[in-house]
C-alpha positions in Angstrom: -28.6 -12.5 -23.1 -28.9 -14.4 -19.9 -27.6 -13.0 -16.7 -27.9 -13.2 -13.0 -28.6 -9.8 -11.5 -25.7 -8.9 -9.3 -25.6 -6.8 -6.2 -22.7 -4.4 -5.8 -20.8 -6.7 -3.5 -17.5 -5.7 -5.1 -17.9 -2.5 -3.1 -19.4 -4.0 0.1 -18.7 -7.1 2.1 -17.5 -9.3 -0.7 -19.1 -12.4 -2.2 -18.3 -15.9 -3.4 -19.1 -14.8 -6.9 -16.2 -12.6 -7.9 -16.8 -9.6 -10.2 -14.0 -10.8 -12.6 -13.4 -14.5 -12.2 -17.1 -15.4 -12.2 -17.5 -14.1 -15.8 -14.6 -16.1 -17.1 -16.8 -19.2 -16.6 -20.4 -18.2 -16.2 -23.0 -15.7 -17.5 -22.7 -14.1 -20.9 -23.6 -10.7 -19.7 -22.8 -8.5 -16.7 -25.7 -6.7 -15.1 -25.7 -5.3 -11.6 -28.0 -3.1 -9.6 -27.0 0.4 -8.4 -28.5 0.7 -4.9 -26.0 2.3 -2.5 -27.6 5.0 -0.3 -24.4 6.7 1.0 -24.3 10.0 -0.9 -20.5 10.4 -0.3 -19.8 7.2 -2.3 -22.3 7.4 -5.2 -19.3 7.9 -7.4 -18.2 4.3 -6.6 -20.7 3.2 -9.2 -18.2 4.6 -11.8 -15.8 2.0 -10.3 -18.2 -0.8 -11.0 -19.0 0.6 -14.4 -15.3 0.6 -15.2 -15.3 -3.0 -14.2 -18.2 -3.5 -16.6 -16.2 -1.8 -19.3 -13.3 -4.1 -18.8 -15.5 -7.2 -18.8 -16.9 -6.0 -22.1 -13.5 -5.4 -23.6 -11.6 -8.4 -22.2 -14.4 -11.1 -22.1 -16.9 -9.8 -24.6 -19.6 -9.6 -21.9 -22.5 -7.1 -22.7 -23.0 -4.7 -19.9 -26.2 -3.3 -18.3 -27.4 -1.7 -15.1 -30.5 -1.5 -12.9 -30.7 2.0 -11.5 -32.8 2.6 -8.4 -33.8 6.3 -8.6 -34.9 6.5 -5.0 -31.5 5.5 -3.8 -29.9 8.7 -5.2 -28.0 10.2 -8.1 -29.9 8.5 -10.9 -28.7 11.0 -13.5 -25.1 10.6 -12.7 -25.3 6.8 -12.3 -27.1 6.3 -15.6 -24.6 8.6 -17.4 -21.7 6.9 -15.9 -22.9 3.5 -17.1 -23.7 4.7 -20.6 -20.3 6.4 -20.8 -18.7 3.0 -20.1 -20.6 1.0 -22.7 -23.8 -0.1 -20.9 -26.5 -0.8 -23.5 -29.3 -1.7 -21.2 -30.6 0.6 -18.5 -33.6 -0.3 -16.3 -35.3 2.0 -13.9 -35.6 -0.5 -11.1 -37.9 -0.3 -8.1 -39.6 -2.4 -5.5 -43.3 -2.6 -5.1 -46.1 -2.4 -5.4 -45.7 0.7 -3.2 -48.8 0.0 -1.1 -47.3 -3.4 -0.1 -43.5 -2.9 0.2 -42.6 0.8 -0.2 -39.0 1.8 -0.9 -39.9 2.8 -4.4 -39.9 6.0 -6.5 -43.4 5.7 -7.9 -45.0 8.0 -5.4 -42.5 10.8 -5.3 -42.6 13.4 -8.0 -39.3 14.9 -7.0 -37.6 11.6 -7.4 -39.4 10.8 -10.7 -38.1 14.1 -12.1 -34.5 12.9 -12.0 -34.8 9.8 -14.3 -36.9 12.0 -16.6 -33.9 14.4 -16.7 -31.5 11.5 -17.4 -33.8 10.1 -20.1 -34.0 13.6 -21.7 -30.2 13.7 -21.8 -29.8 10.2 -23.2 -32.5 10.6 -25.8 -31.2 13.9 -27.0 -27.6 12.6 -27.5 -28.3 8.9 -28.2 -27.0 9.2 -31.8 -23.5 10.0 -30.6 -23.6 7.9 -27.4 -24.8 4.7 -28.9 -21.8 2.6 -29.9 -19.3 5.1 -28.6 -16.1 4.1 -27.0 -13.5 5.9 -24.9 -11.5 8.2 -27.1 -8.3 7.8 -25.1 -7.5 4.4 -23.4 -6.5 4.7 -19.7 -2.8 4.6 -19.0 -3.3 3.6 -15.4 -4.6 0.3 -14.0 -6.0 -0.4 -10.5 -6.0 -3.8 -8.8 -8.0 -4.9 -5.7 -6.7 -8.5 -5.3 -9.2 -11.2 -4.6 -7.0 -12.9 -2.0 -6.7 -9.6 0.0 -10.4 -9.7 0.4 -10.1 -12.8 2.6 -6.6 -12.5 4.1 -6.3 -8.7 4.6 -8.0 -6.4 7.1 -11.2 -4.4 6.5 -9.3 -1.1 6.6 -7.4 -2.0 3.4 -10.6 -3.2 1.7 -12.2 0.1 2.3 -9.0 2.0 1.5 -8.9 0.5 -2.0 -12.3 2.1 -2.9 -11.1 5.5 -1.8 -7.9 5.2 -3.7 -10.0 4.8 -6.8 -12.1 7.8 -5.7 -9.0 10.0 -5.2 -7.7 9.1 -8.7 -11.1 9.8 -10.2 -11.2 13.2 -8.4 -7.8 13.9 -9.8 -9.4 13.1 -13.2 -7.0 10.2 -13.8 -8.9 7.5 -15.9 -8.2 3.9 -14.9 -8.8 0.3 -15.9 -9.8 -1.9 -13.0 -8.1 -5.3 -13.6 -7.8 -8.4 -11.4 -4.8 -10.6 -10.4 -5.4 -13.0 -13.3 -5.2 -10.2 -15.8 -2.2 -8.8 -13.9 -0.5 -12.2 -14.4 -1.5 -12.9 -18.0 -2.2 -9.6 -19.8 0.2 -7.3 -21.6 0.8 -4.7 -19.0 2.9 -2.5 -21.3 -0.2 -0.5 -22.1 -0.1 1.0 -18.6 2.3 3.6 -17.3 1.3 3.0 -13.7 -0.4 0.3 -11.7 -2.1 0.9 -8.3 -2.1 -2.3 -6.2 -4.5 -2.1 -3.3 -4.1 -5.0 -0.9 -1.7 -6.8 1.4 -1.9 -10.1 -0.3 -1.2 -10.9 -4.0 -0.7 -14.2 -5.8 2.9 -15.0 -6.5 2.4 -15.3 -10.2 0.8 -11.9 -10.3 3.7 -10.5 -8.3 6.2 -11.9 -10.7 4.5 -10.2 -13.6 4.4 -7.0 -11.6 8.1 -7.2 -10.9 8.8 -7.6 -14.6 6.5 -4.7 -15.4 8.4 -2.3 -13.0 11.8 -3.4 -14.2 10.7 -2.6 -17.8 9.8 0.9 -16.9 6.4 0.9 -15.2 5.3 2.6 -12.0 3.9 0.6 -9.1 2.0 2.3 -6.3 0.8 0.6 -3.1 -0.1 1.5 0.5 -1.2 0.2 3.9 1.0 -2.9 4.0 0.5 -3.4 0.3 2.2 -6.3 -1.5 3.5 -7.8 1.7 2.2 -11.4 1.5 1.3 -14.0 -1.1 -1.8 -16.1 -1.4 -0.4 -18.5 1.2 0.2 -15.6 3.7 4.0 -16.0 3.2 6.3 -13.0 2.7 6.1 -11.8 -0.9 9.8 -12.1 -1.5 9.6 -11.5 -5.3 8.6 -7.9 -4.7 11.0 -7.1 -1.9 13.7 -5.8 -4.2 11.1 -3.9 -6.2 9.7 -2.0 -3.2 13.1 -1.2 -1.7 12.2 -1.9 1.9 14.5 -3.8 4.2 11.7 -5.4 6.3 7.9 -5.3 6.6 6.3 -4.8 10.0 2.6 -5.5 10.3 0.6 -2.2 10.4 -0.6 -0.7 13.7 -4.3 0.1 13.7 -5.9 2.7 15.9 -9.5 2.6 14.5 -11.8 -0.3 13.7 -12.8 0.3 10.1 -16.0 -1.4 8.9 -16.8 -2.5 5.4 -19.4 -0.3 3.7 -22.8 -1.9 4.0 -25.0 0.0 1.4 -26.6 2.5 3.8 -24.4 5.0 5.6 -20.7 5.8 5.4 -18.9 5.0 8.6 -17.7 7.8 10.8 -14.0 8.0 11.6 -14.6 10.0 14.7 -16.6 7.5 16.8 -14.8 6.8 20.1 -16.5 3.4 20.3 -14.5 2.3 17.2 -11.2 3.5 18.6 -8.7 0.6 19.1 -5.8 2.7 20.6 -4.8 6.3 21.0 -3.1 7.8 17.9 0.5 8.6 18.9 1.6 12.2 18.2 4.7 10.7 16.6 2.5 9.4 13.8 1.7 12.8 12.5 2.5 13.0 8.8 4.9 15.7 7.7 4.7 16.1 3.9 6.8 18.1 1.4 6.0 19.1 -2.1 4.4 17.5 -4.1 3.2 15.6 -1.0 2.5 18.7 1.0 -0.2 17.6 3.4 0.6 17.5 7.1 -1.9 15.9 9.4 -2.5 13.3 12.2 -3.9 10.1 10.6 -6.8 8.4 12.3 -6.8 4.8 11.0 -3.3 3.3 11.3 0.2 3.1 9.8 3.0 0.9 8.7 6.4 2.3 9.7 8.5 1.9 6.6 12.1 0.8 6.7 13.6 1.9 3.5 16.8 0.3 2.0 19.9 2.4 1.5 19.0 3.2 -2.2 15.3 4.1 -1.4 14.2 7.7 -1.2 11.9 8.9 1.6 9.2 11.3 0.3 7.3 12.0 3.5 7.9 11.2 7.2 6.0 10.7 10.4 6.8 13.2 13.2 8.9 10.6 15.0 11.2 10.5 12.0 10.1 7.2 10.5 9.4 7.0 6.8 5.8 7.5 5.8 6.2 7.4 2.0 9.0 6.0 -0.2 10.0 5.6 -3.8 12.5 3.1 -5.1 14.1 2.8 -8.5 14.0 -0.7 -9.9 15.3 -1.3 -13.4 13.8 1.3 -15.6 10.7 1.8 -13.4 10.0 2.8 -9.8 7.8 1.7 -6.9 6.0 4.0 -4.4 4.9 2.8 -1.0 2.7 4.8 1.3 2.9 3.7 4.9 -0.6 4.6 6.0 -4.2 4.3 4.6 -4.2 7.3 2.2 -7.6 6.6 0.7 -9.4 6.5 4.1 -7.5 9.6 5.3 -8.6 11.4 2.2 -12.2 10.5 2.8 -12.2 11.6 6.5 -13.4 15.2 5.8 -16.6 14.1 4.0 -17.6 11.6 6.7 -18.2 13.7 9.8 -19.5 17.2 10.7 -21.2 19.1 7.9 -19.5 17.6 4.9 -19.6 19.4 1.5 -18.0 17.6 -1.4 -17.7 20.9 -3.3 -15.4 22.1 -0.5 -13.9 19.3 1.5 -12.0 17.2 -1.0 -8.4 18.1 0.0 -5.9 18.2 -2.9 -2.9 17.9 -0.6 -4.1 14.6 0.9 -5.1 13.4 -2.6 -1.5 14.0 -3.7 -0.3 11.0 -1.8 -2.4 8.9 -4.2 -2.6 10.8 -7.5 0.8 12.6 -7.8 2.8 9.5 -8.9 0.3 8.8 -11.7 0.3 12.4 -12.8 4.1 12.2 -13.4 3.5 9.9 -16.3 -0.1 10.7 -17.6 -2.5 13.6 -17.9 -6.2 13.8 -17.5 -8.2 13.4 -20.7 -11.1 15.5 -19.3 -10.1 17.8 -16.5 -12.9 19.8 -14.9 -12.0 22.5 -12.5 -14.0 20.8 -9.8 -12.7 17.5 -8.3 -16.1 16.0 -7.8 -17.1 16.6 -11.4 -16.2 13.5 -13.5 -15.8 13.6 -17.3 -15.5 10.9 -20.0 -14.4 11.7 -23.6 -16.2 9.4 -26.1 -15.8 8.8 -29.8 -18.3 7.5 -32.2 -16.4 6.0 -35.1 -19.4 5.5 -37.3 -20.5 9.2 -37.1 -17.1 10.7 -36.6 -18.3 12.7 -33.6 -17.1 13.0 -30.1 -18.8 13.8 -26.8 -18.0 14.6 -23.2 -20.2 13.0 -20.6 -20.2 15.0 -17.3 -21.3 13.8 -13.9 -21.5 16.1 -10.9 -21.0 13.9 -7.8 -20.7 16.9 -5.4 -23.3 16.7 -2.6 -23.5 18.5 0.7 -25.3 17.5 3.9 -28.5 19.5 4.4 -30.0 18.0 7.5 -32.1 15.2 8.8 -35.4 13.9 7.5 -37.8 11.1 8.6 -36.5 8.8 11.2 -33.3 10.8 11.6 -31.9 9.9 8.2 -29.3 12.3 6.9 -30.2 14.1 3.7 -27.9 15.6 1.1 -28.5 17.9 -1.8 -26.6 18.3 -5.1 -24.3 21.4 -5.3 -25.0 23.2 -8.5 -21.8 24.3 -10.2 -21.2 27.6 -11.9 -18.7 28.3 -14.7 -17.0 24.9 -14.7 -13.7 25.2 -16.5 -12.9 22.1 -18.6 -9.7 21.1 -20.3 -9.9 18.5 -23.0 -7.0 16.5 -24.3 -7.2 14.1 -27.3 -10.4 15.6 -28.6 -9.0 16.4 -32.0 -9.9 19.3 -34.2 -13.0 20.7 -32.5 -14.7 24.0 -33.5 -18.0 23.6 -31.8 -19.2 22.3 -28.4 -22.9 22.1 -27.5 -24.4 21.5 -24.1 -27.3 19.1 -24.4 -28.7 20.1 -21.0 -28.5 23.9 -21.5 -29.1 23.7 -25.3 -26.5 26.2 -26.0 -23.1 26.4 -27.7 -20.0 26.9 -25.6 -16.9 28.9 -26.8 -14.0 26.7 -27.7 -10.6 28.0 -26.8 -7.4 26.2 -28.0 -4.6 25.9 -25.6 -1.6 24.1 -27.2 -2.8 20.5 -27.9 -5.7 20.9 -25.5 -9.1 22.6 -25.7 -10.7 24.7 -22.9 -14.4 25.1 -22.4 -16.5 26.9 -19.8 -19.8 25.4 -18.8 -22.0 28.1 -17.3 -24.1 25.8 -15.2 -23.9 22.1 -14.2 -26.6 20.4 -12.1 -26.4 16.6 -11.9 -24.9 16.0 -15.4 -24.6 17.0 -19.0 -23.4 15.8 -22.4 -21.3 18.1 -24.5 -21.4 17.2 -28.2 -18.2 18.1 -30.0 -18.0 18.9 -33.7 
């Protein structure tokens, strides 16, 4: 297969070569390099691997990855790719080390991690090779291309953290683009998350039909406000149930992620305006978080038949839901993904401790009204994928532990983070079928299988970076 090695621009500053549209007309394989250094966002590689899975499914593009072990999380990143159909994995480095550096060849501690990944993959290759997702996702997520150019940087970054919040609520998703939104059969999805202020009119028309037929639409931060010509997106106005749309007020200058460090949300140099006390969010169950946002807000003006789910302290609507036909549309009037991420950006962040379920509810709760996690670990930062191998009749659960905590500074003042080893991780499995035995490949031991209605419950005694549970 021929391919042009792609950087992860889908998660950074954007690029003229789109991660979806380019492959409709160009290369016959999708291969990209995993190189982000920000330890809080290493799970974003699952986002790009989900894109690779969709390109394989929709466009028949073989999927592969270049993993740079010295950039962090090589076990999790390789497992995430393989769990999403990657069939080529290359341990990628610069060098020679005496000339360029920035490699893993001279660091035994770094070399140990791809060895661990190779051990896991080799031990379970018979069930992983050719395996597919046992349960198709019932939720789609869209980051429109035109929003990349016409929207603000805050919503571009917010979109990535919306994906992260769904992943940490253990909701599997299909990333699709506006072309698929306009042309594909959307009936397979129970909910669609639209992250962006601008959306092509044809895609918006398809989205309106989808909601009217019974689907759920979720959007935020001035989402679905304009079309590709920067005109009001009138076709979605009756769907969203808002009388008017006022442009958002921004209090903080959000920068697009640039592959190295995650931006602080507490830097006074990036402040654009004081946050008004009236912008404090007052939530109620199931949206129970109450906090002062730091990025910005859109004051929502709901129509008479639209329900307000959360308010700002000044009484304005902060989150609404509107019934449209058989479906409904949720609008969040702030940047919920960025606000969810705030706790792991500053201070002494610990991803085993600081992922707030209440803030996450503004994103994940609507999806969880219509779908359930397939693999539901008891730890938000532990991700699980249930695979089936049709030729062998076996299933497996691939687990990735993305929980890191800040441990201090190293050379040149760079911040360092360490993996948080998990103990006694409780895992609920749905759709796994009649399972009587589960074996941890990393621990080389069987796990007790407990039946709980239509679900299974397992307890994994120890989880470092990752594991593969073989089910029989």
